N, C-alpha and C positions, 0 to 999 in steps of 0.2 A: 522399451518405452511403454510399459504397461503400468497401470496404477491399481491400487486397492483402496477400498473404503474402510475406514476404521470406526469402531463403535465409540461413542462418546462416553467418557467416564466422568459424570458430573461432579462427583465428590473429590476427584483427584485433581484434574486440571480443567478449569473452565476455559477451554480453548476451542477454536473452530477447526473442524476437519478441513484439511487442505491437501487434496490428492496430488501426488507428484505427477507432473505433466511432462517431465523430461526423462529420458532414459538414464538408468543407473545400473551398473553391474552389481552383482551380489558382493557386498563388502566382506562377507565371511570367506569368500574364495580368494581374497586378495592377500598377497604377502608383502606388497611394497606400498604402492600409492593408491589411495582411494579416489573416487571420482570427483571429490570436492576440489581436487587440484588440477584435474585434467579434462574432465567431461563437463565443461561449463556452458550452460545455455546462453544464447545471445539472440539478437534480433533476427538473424537468418538461420536459426536452428530449425530442424524439423520436429514439430511437436505432434503428439498423437492425442486427439481429443478423448477425454474420459467419458465413459457411458455411466449413467446413473440408473439405479435399479428401481427407485421409487420417487414419487413426487415429494415426499417428506424429506428424503435425503437431499434432493436437488434444492428444495427451498432453503434448507439450512446452508447449503453451499452458496446459493444465490445471495443470501444476506451477507455472508462472508465476503463475497466478491464485491458487493456494493461498498462495504466498509473499506475494503482494501483499496479500491479506486479512490474513495473520498480521502482516506488517510494519506495515501501517497501524494495526492494532489493538494494537500494542505487544506482540505475542506471538511475535516471531521474534528470537532463538531461543525455543522454548517455555520459559516460566518453570518453576522448580522446583515440583513438586507437593508442597506441605506437607501434614501430616496434616489430614484433614477434621474430626476431633473431632465427628462427627455425634451429634446427640441426637434421638431419636424419642419422642414422648410424647403424652398427651392422647387416647388411643385412644377412638374412637366406633364401636360395633359395630352393624351392620345385618344383615339376614338373609343377604345374600350378598356383602357387602363391608364394609371398615372404612375409617375416615378417621383420620389422625393428623397431629399437628403435627411439623414438622421444622426444625432449623437445623443448618448446618455452616459451616465456615470455608473460603472459597475461597482466601484468603490469611490469615495470622494476623491476627485482629481484624476481618476483614470477613465478615459473616455472610450466607449465602444462606438465605432463609426461605421456607417454603411448606408444602404439604400433600401427604401421601402416601396414595394410594388403593390398597388391595390386596384381592384375593379373600379371602373369609372363611376358606377352607381353602386352604393353600398346601403345596407340595412343593419340596424342594431343587432349584434350577436348572431349574425346570419352567415358568417364566412369563416371557413377554416383558416388557421394560421400555420404557415409553413416556413420553418427555418431552413436556410440554405448556406451552411458553412462551405467555404471554398477550399480547394486543394492548394498545393504548393506551386501553382503556375507562376511564371515569372512576374506577372503584374497583378497577381491576386484576383480580387473580385472584378477587376477591369478586363480580365482575359476573355478573348472571343476568337475562336477559330474552330476548325472542323473537329479537333480533338475534344474540346470542351468550350461551351459558351455559357458563362454564368448568367449573363443578362438574358439570354434566350430562355433559360430555365425559369427565372423569376417572372419574366414577361408572360410566359405561357401559363404559369400557375395563376397569375392575376387574371388572365383571360378566362381561365376555368372557374373563376369565382373565389379564389383564395387571396389572402393577404400574405405576401411573401417578403421575407427580410433576409438580406445578405449583408454580412459585416466583415470587417477586416480581421484576419489573424493578427496577433501581436507582431509589431514591427513591419506590417505591410501597409502601404499607402498612407492613409491618414494617421494610423497608429505610429508609423515611422516618423511622420511629421511631428507628432506629439513628443515621442521619446528620443528622437535623434535630430530633430530640427530641420529635416529636409525630406523631400520625396526622392525616390530612386526610379529612374526611367527604364533601366534595363532588366534588372533581376533582383527580386527581394529575398531570394533564398538565403544568401549569406547575411544580409541585413537582419533577417528573421532569426537565424541560427546563432550567430556569433555571441550575442550577449548571454545566452542561456546554455552554455556548454555544461556537460556533466563532468564535474570535477569534485575533488575532495575539498569542499568549501563550506562556509557557514550556512549558505542557502540549504544545503543538504541536511544540516542538523535541524532546520526549521521546516523542512518540506515546502520550500518556496521554489517553484519551478514554472517553466512555460506551460506545461500541460495543465497545471492547476489554474493558472491565470486564464488560459483559454477556456477551460471547462467552466470556471466561474462566469466568464463573459457569456458563455452559452446559456447558462442558467438564467442570467440576468436578461439575455435576449428573449428567452421564453417569458420572463416576467414582463418585458416591454410589450411583446405581442399581446399578452393577456390584458394589458391596460387599454388597448385600443377598443373603442366602443363597438366596432363592427365585428370583432373577432369572437367566435364561439369558443369558449375556453375548454369545452369538451372535445374539440376537434383540432388538436395541435399535432403537427407532424414535423419531420426533419429528414433531409436527404443531402448528401454530399459525397464527393469522391476523393480517393487518396487520403490526404490529411484531413479533408472534410468528412470522409467516411469514418475516420477514427473519431472525430468529434461527434459524429452522428451516433455511433453505438456507445460511446462513453456517456454522452448526455442521456441517452435512453436508458442506460443501465442504472443511473443514479436518480433519475427524475421520472416518476410514473405519469406525469402530465403528458408526456409524449406518447401518443396513441398509435401512430403509424410512422414507419421508417423505411428508408432504402439506402443502406450503406453500400457504396459503389466502389468496386476495385480495391477493397481493403480488408475484408474479413478473410484471414488466411492463417493456416497453421505453419506456413513456411517463411513468412516475413511479417514482423510485428510492427513495423513503422520505422522509417529511417531518419526521422527528424527529432530534434531535441524536444519539440512540442508534443510528440507522441510517446514520450518516455519520461519516467520519473523513478527515482530510487524506490525500491520495494514494490513497484507497481505490479510486476508480473512474476513475483516469487511463487513458484509452483502453479502457474497458470499461464494463459495466453489469450489472444484476441478472440478465438472461437468461443471460449467460455464467456468472455465479456459480451459478445454479441448475443449469446443465448439468453442472457438475463432479460432481453426484450420480451421473451415469452411470458404470457400467451398473447401479447399485443401483436398487431399486424406488422409484418416485416417482409420486404422483398430483398433478397440478396442478388446483387448484380456482379457478375464476374466475366473475365475474358481469357482468351487463350494466350495472350501476349504478356502476362505479368504473373505475379505470385498468387493470383486467384485462379490459375489455370486448373487446379485440382478441386475446385469447389464442388463440382457435381459428385465426385467420388469420396471426398473427405469431409469438408466443412458442412455441406448441406445435410448429409445423413446424420451427423453428430447433432446439429442444431434441431433437425426435425425430430430426433428422438426426445428432445426436451419438450417440444410442442406436443408430442404424442402423450407425454405424461399428464398434460393438461386437457387432453382430448381436443386440441386446437390446431391440429396440423393444417387445417384449411386456411389458417391465418398466416401461413408461411409460404412464400413464393420464391421462385428463382428464375433468373434470366441470364443466359450464358451466350457470349458473343465471340466470334472469330475475329478479333481485332486486338489492338494494343491498349495500354493503360490510358484512362481518360473517362469522360462522361459525354459521349458523342450523341448525335441525333437519335440513332437506333436505341441506345440505352435510355435516353430520356423518354422516347416514345413507349418504352416498356413500362416505365415508372408511372407516367401520367394516368393511365387507366386504373392501375392498382391503387394509387392514391384516391382517385375519384370514387372507386368502389367503397373504400373504407372511410372516406370522409363525406360520404353521402352527397356527391355532386352529380348533377345531371349531365354526365359526359359518357359517350358511348365507348365500348371496348375497343373500337377501331379508331379512336381519336389519335391524331398525330399533330405534331407541333406546327402551327401556322408560320408563315414567313414573318420576319421581324426586322426592325432596324435598331441599331445600337445608338446610345447617346454619346455625345462628346465627353471626353474625359473630364473636362472642367465642370460639366453639369452633373457629374457623379461624385467627384471628390468633395469632401465635406468641409475641410478647413481652408483649402487653398493656402493662403498665407497667414490666416488669422486663427490661432489656437487660443481658447479661453484663458484668461489671465491666471486662474487658479489651477490650471492643469499641472499634473506631475510631468516634469520635463526631462527626467533622466532616470536611468536604471537604479542608481544608488538610492535615490529617494523612494522609488517604488518598492524596492526590496525592504527598506527600513519601515515603510508603512505597513507592509504585510507582516513583518516580524513583530512590530508593535501591536498589531491586531491580535496575533497569536499570543503574545504576552498578556494582553487584556483578558483573553478567554481563559488562560491559565489562572489568573487571579480570581476569576469568577468561580472556579472550582477548588480553590484552596480549602483544605479540610477544616473549616471553622465550625461548620454544623454537620450533624450526622448525614443530612441529605447531600451536602456537598461532598463528603467522603464517599458516599455511595456512587454519586455521579463521577467522581474522580476515578474510582475503580472501573466503572462502566466505560468511560470515554478514554481516559489516558492509559489505564491498564490495558485496554484493548488496543490502543495505538501502539504501545510498546510490544505487544504480542505480534502485531502485524509487522512492525519494524524488524523484529528478529526472525520472523517467519516461524513462530512457535507451532509445534504440532501437538496433537493429542497423543499422550503416552499412556499405555496401560500394560498390564502384566503379559499381554499377548504380543507386544511389539518392542519389548526391551528384554535383552537376554545377556548372559555372561558366558564366555568361553575361556576356560583355563588353558594356558599355554605352557606353564612350567612353574618352577619355584624360583624364589628370589630371597636375598638376605640383605637387609639394610642395617649396617652397623650391629650385626648380631641379632637383629630381630627378624624372625622368619616370616615370609610372606609368599603368596602366589603372585604370579604375573599373568595377565590375560587381557581380554578385550570385552568391553561392554558394547553391544550393538543396539542402536537406539532408533525407534520410530520407523515410519514407512520409508524413510530415506536410507535406513540401515547404516547410519553413521558408525564409524569405527573409533572407539575411545579407549586408548591404552589405560590399564588400571593395575595397581597393586592392591591385593586384598590381604589384610592382616586379621587373622581370626583369634579371638581371645582363648586362653587356655580353659577358662571356666565360662561356659556359655549360658549360664542361668539367666543372663540379661541380654541374650543375643537378639531379642526383639527390638533392642535399641542399637542403632548403628550411626556411624559418622562418615561424612563425605568431606574430604580435604582437597583443596585446590590451591596450588601455588602458581603465581604468575611467571615464575622462572622455571617451572617444571617440577616433577616429583623429587628429583635429587635434592632440591633446595630444602625439602622437609627433613633432611638428615639433621638439620639444626634444631629440629623440634621433636627430638626423641622423647623428651620428658612428657610432652603432650601426648604423643603416640602411646607411650607406655601407660600413661594414666588412663587413657581411654580403654586400652585393652584390659587393664586391671579392673576397670568398671564393668567389664563384660560386653563392651561394644565391639562389633565388627567394624573395621575401619577400611574404607575404600579411598584410595589416593589416585585421582585421575589426572591425565594430561589432555586438556581440551584442544581443539583444533589449532594447529600451528605452533604448539608448545612442546618442547622436549622431543619425545619419541613420536609425537603427532605432527612433527614438522617434516615437510618434504625436502627434497634436494633444492639447493639454492636456485637452480635454473627454473624450477617449477614455481618456487615462491615468487620469483621476479615476474613470471608470466601471469600468475593469478591477478586478475583485475584489469588485464589489458584487452579483454574481449569487448566488442562493441556494446555500449550501454550495460556494462557489467553489473552495476548496482540495481538496474531495473529488474534483472532476472536472478540475481544471486545475492545471498547474504554476505555482508562484509565479514572480514575475519573475526571482529569482535562479536558480531551477531552469531556467527557459527559457534564461538566459544560459549555464549549463553545457551545456545541450542543444546550443546553437549552437556552442559551442567544440568539442564532440565531433564535430559534423557537419563543421566546418572541418578538424579534425585528420584525419578520414577522407579528406576531399578531398585534403589535402596528401599523405597516404600513398599514395594511388592514382594521383596525377597528377604524376609526376616527369618527367624528361627523356624526350622522344619517347613520351609517354603510358604509360611504364612505371612500376612502383612506385618510390617514393622510396627512397633508401638510408638516409636519416635525416631526421627532422623535429625541429626545435627549436621548442618552444612556450614563449613568454614572456608572463607577465601582469604588468602594471604597476599600481601604485596599488590601488584596490579590486578590480581584475580579478585580482589575485594569488590571493585565496581562490577565485574562480570556477575558475581554472585548476587549483588544487590539488584541488578536488572532481572536476573532469573527469579529471584524472590518476588519481585513486583508483578510478574506476568502470570503467576500461578493462579491468581484469582482470590476472591474473598474466602475466608475459612468457614467451614460448616462444622456442626457439632460432631459429625461422624468422621471428619477428616483425620488422617494420620497427623500427629503433631510434628511440626517442622520448627526447628530452632536454628536461627541464622547468627553466625559470628562473622562480622564483616570488617576487614581492615580497610578503612577509608583511604589509606595510602597517601594522606595529606592532599587528596584530589581537590583542586581549586574549582569548585562548582560554578564560580562566577566567570570563568574563562572559557570562551568558545575555542580558543586555541588548544586548551587542555583536552577538550572532547575530540577535536580533530586529530590530536596526536595519540591519545590514550584510550578513547572510547568512541570510535567512529561508527555510529549506528544511525542510519537515516531517521530523522524525526525525533531523535532522543531529546532534544531541547523543546520541541513542540509538546512533548509529553511531560515536561517539567524536569527532565534530567535526573541526576542522582538524588537531589533533595526530595523530589516526589516519588521516585522509585522506593526509597527507604520508607516513606510514609505509606506506600501501598503494601508493604510487607505486614504492617499491623493488621490485626492484633496478634499475629504470631510473635513468638519470642525473638528478640533481637539484641545482640551485643554489637554496637557500632563503636569502633575505637580508632585511634590514630587520625582523628578528624582535624587536628591542629585548629587554626582559626580560619581555615580555607574552605572547609566543607560546611555548607548551610544545613543545619539540623532543625531549623524552625518548623518545617513541614512535618517531619516525623514526630516532633514533640507535640505539635497541635493535634495530629491524628491520635496519639496516645492519650492526650488529655480528654479527647472526645470519648474514647473507650472507657477511660477511668470514670467519666461522668455517668456512663451507663452502668457502672458498678461491676465492670469486668476486670479480672486480674490481668494486668498487662505486664508481661515479662520483658522488661527492656532495661538496657544499661548503655549509657553513652559516655565515652571518655575521649578527651582531646588528645591523650597520649597513646603511644603504642604499648598496649598492655602485654605483660609477660604471660608465659604459658600457664602459670599457676592460676591466674585470674580467668583465662580462657577455659581451662579445664574445669574450674569450679562451676562456671556457667553451663558447660556442656554435660555435667554429670549430676547436677541437682535435679530432683524431681520437680521442684518449683523454685524458680529463681526470684531473687529479690528485686522489687521495683526500685529504680533509682532515677 
């Protein structure tokens, strides 16, 4: 379970370093099954935190982690912040604090509901604002017992001089009243979880999930606090336990307005969150919660842990790892830890540890010995916001909410269609990055891709080697045939061929193979993950994907295939004639491998003058890019449609050479044509050919062997 940090190769792949945080055995030592079939991380896996050698390396990693959270949550790019239309009412006055009901709209028609606790006497911009996300207690923010009292926490913060806000998780209390039409008296856990199951569904294609909705509600809750006239916007804080702890460190990771936090009973390398709202596809690929919490550095944070849950190892594991990040900033004094011999919760002792810490960093006149005064709870009806009256324009069902969120994503896509050069640049920056995050792309360079020959092979009389390409810090194992030309005068040009049915299917393309060899090109024929010889036994194939929150921690099969293609491209780039860089690499995908190659081409990043030339030949395989079902069946990658799907992926390949064929009338080519038109307008030679029919080998060979291809 060790990790290594890779050097960034800017001119090869503009990808983000992503250290592997789950144990992997050495693929070169394997003779049968590699870990991608058997050693699959899940929410209860034991992760080992990575240590970073320098602040520069950590800060690059930090930015990657922030984008990974936002993308998985469906919040990259950040959605438009529509008017909150907040309403505060039902004021209850006590001697030294007040309680009020609140609702506001995080998006039009979706209400965030909760209670606002304020000092009885306030002054403009004089009071810290403290967010209090609640955990998965049976009755949510209404919960009050010795294990955790949410009202006690907010009352005490108000008495300390803070403005405290606690709001409903989605499907709890008033949120359940809005989306399901009724309150639940006994237990909101199932009500909260059931609508947001992790399944192979259209929501996954668009990154629409409970984690994203709640994280957006948290961002908007921070916006709401900031609008209150008495709140000092430079003193904003957040604390919560369990699921509320997850919301605390997730919000702090992506929103620098949060200056002080106390995630309670949740930062762990042993359990990452057991609720649908704490997980999202692609969220924890090659990472885990300890890293997410460390993004808080160098702002003030107190970790609270206990002996009776998954935070029992915090003193020995998570605390030292996070402290090492604070030390890089010279800010270790801003990190504190409190450990209790008790069970999961946010009890009085834990709260009494947090209050003075918050007071210190929020500049409140509260002593270090401060403890929570006695309190009285309000009647439920005085805390519930809607009772029986939900606003007329509220979204009242999940289907409508999901459609609204998908429509919003489509509008953002339209905003970055490559109509102008600036839009194309932003398209690469935002959606190219999104696709990189969805497939978990790594940095590949000559030091972490290698080839090992295992023997000889003959394909219908054509001699070849058979071996394995090992790729990336994950050391993936990619079966390959290598065909070397008789005359190697042009061996600085090579070709990478991928067929969706496996290498053997290329026996039908011997004319193409022979033509490439006659042209002096070395030809690599790979079998990416799960195809042909890269397929495991049936029982393992059936098991893959069954671990808890599989897509949160693991690449899907199609994402793994893209990953392997990227690793093979890198090997081909770095290992030309006499071990020098290749002059050009032709990459061709046939059948259902065509879309995999398209996604791979889209995530490599914009080309630069000193880049090795890449030329893509993509069989569109008559893919119906308007059909979500087609993506679910044939190209299941989380967020793929949020990034524009295959139409945008092919656009992101430009201005590299591209031969896109077999599009029929089902594959939308408008975006790639628009991107090419832009580059043409800049006076650049665009090597592109688009054909609706399945082109023969002679046409493909002509494209792959010419020094310059004809623009059509």
